[in-house]
C-alpha positions as a printed NumPy array, in Angstrom:
array([[-33.353,  -3.169,  -8.357],
       [-31.074,  -0.746, -10.146],
       [-27.752,  -1.74 , -11.597],
       [-24.918,   0.707, -11.678],
       [-21.741,   0.541, -13.668],
       [-18.513,   0.235, -11.716],
       [-16.263,   3.179, -12.621],
       [-13.377,   2.053, -14.819],
       [-10.729,   2.998, -12.237],
       [-12.257,   0.577,  -9.707],
       [-12.525,  -2.437, -11.997],
       [ -9.962,  -5.134, -11.257],
       [ -7.022,  -5.121, -13.585],
       [ -3.945,  -7.191, -12.757],
       [ -0.784,  -5.2  , -12.21 ],
       [  2.004,  -6.288, -14.514],
       [  5.349,  -5.111, -15.763],
       [  6.154,  -1.407, -15.617],
       [  2.954,  -0.458, -13.793],
       [  3.623,  -2.951, -10.989],
       [  7.253,  -1.782, -10.77 ],
       [  6.112,   1.854, -10.521],
       [  3.68 ,   1.038,  -7.69 ],
       [  6.332,  -1.081,  -5.966],
       [  8.808,   1.827,  -6.001],
       [  6.22 ,   4.343,  -4.84 ],
       [  5.05 ,   2.056,  -2.022],
       [  8.646,   1.531,  -0.871],
       [  9.333,   5.277,  -0.902],
       [  6.194,   6.099,   1.106],
       [  6.828,   3.32 ,   3.625],
       [ 10.483,   4.325,   4.073],
       [  9.286,   7.886,   4.766],
       [  7.307,   6.559,   7.749],
       [  3.851,   5.833,   6.31 ],
       [  1.964,   2.796,   7.563],
       [  0.991,   0.029,   5.146],
       [ -2.621,   1.254,   5.4  ],
       [ -1.505,   4.811,   4.515],
       [  0.533,   3.47 ,   1.579],
       [ -2.545,   1.59 ,   0.305],
       [ -4.713,   4.703,   0.676],
       [ -2.167,   6.878,  -1.154],
       [ -1.835,   4.393,  -4.026],
       [ -5.642,   4.11 ,  -4.229],
       [ -5.925,   7.893,  -4.63 ],
       [ -3.432,   7.851,  -7.503],
       [ -4.089,   4.557,  -9.287],
       [ -7.451,   3.168,  -8.196],
       [ -8.29 ,   0.424,  -5.723],
       [ -5.201,  -0.868,  -3.86 ],
       [ -5.896,  -3.093,  -0.861],
       [ -3.829,  -3.422,   2.305],
       [ -2.778,  -6.889,   1.126],
       [ -1.612,  -5.646,  -2.267],
       [  0.309,  -2.77 ,  -0.673],
       [  1.987,  -5.268,   1.672],
       [  2.805,  -7.599,  -1.243],
       [  4.345,  -4.716,  -3.195],
       [  6.543,  -3.833,  -0.207],
       [  7.651,  -7.446,   0.193],
       [  8.422,  -7.706,  -3.54 ],
       [ 10.528,  -4.55 ,  -3.185],
       [ 12.398,  -6.306,  -0.337],
       [ 11.472,  -3.557,   2.124],
       [ 11.904,  -4.691,   5.748],
       [  8.518,  -4.296,   7.419],
       [  8.219,  -2.631,  10.804],
       [  6.568,  -4.429,  13.693],
       [  2.991,  -3.51 ,  14.548],
       [  4.094,  -1.903,  17.793],
       [  7.018,   0.007,  16.343],
       [  7.219,   3.334,  18.127],
       [  4.118,   2.752,  20.228],
       [  5.781,   1.335,  23.326],
       [  8.414,   3.241,  25.165],
       [ 10.46 ,   1.95 ,  28.074],
       [  9.056,   2.903,  31.447],
       [ 11.102,   5.418,  33.396],
       [ 12.869,   3.843,  36.384]])
């Protein structure tokens, strides 16, 4: 069995202070621009390392961003 080192950017490190504030602001900006929570998490992962859906959601809630419903924009009224 071979053991491999986890790359440094993927090792868990708690987000605190300025770094958490920076991610919170970036998440809020992306979400306000129309990105889904999943897309926000993916974008933050590309820039900062592993960011889960749950963390992205928590960052948005901490930033007091009103979350959209799951069906937002998917259902349109039927024509009469």
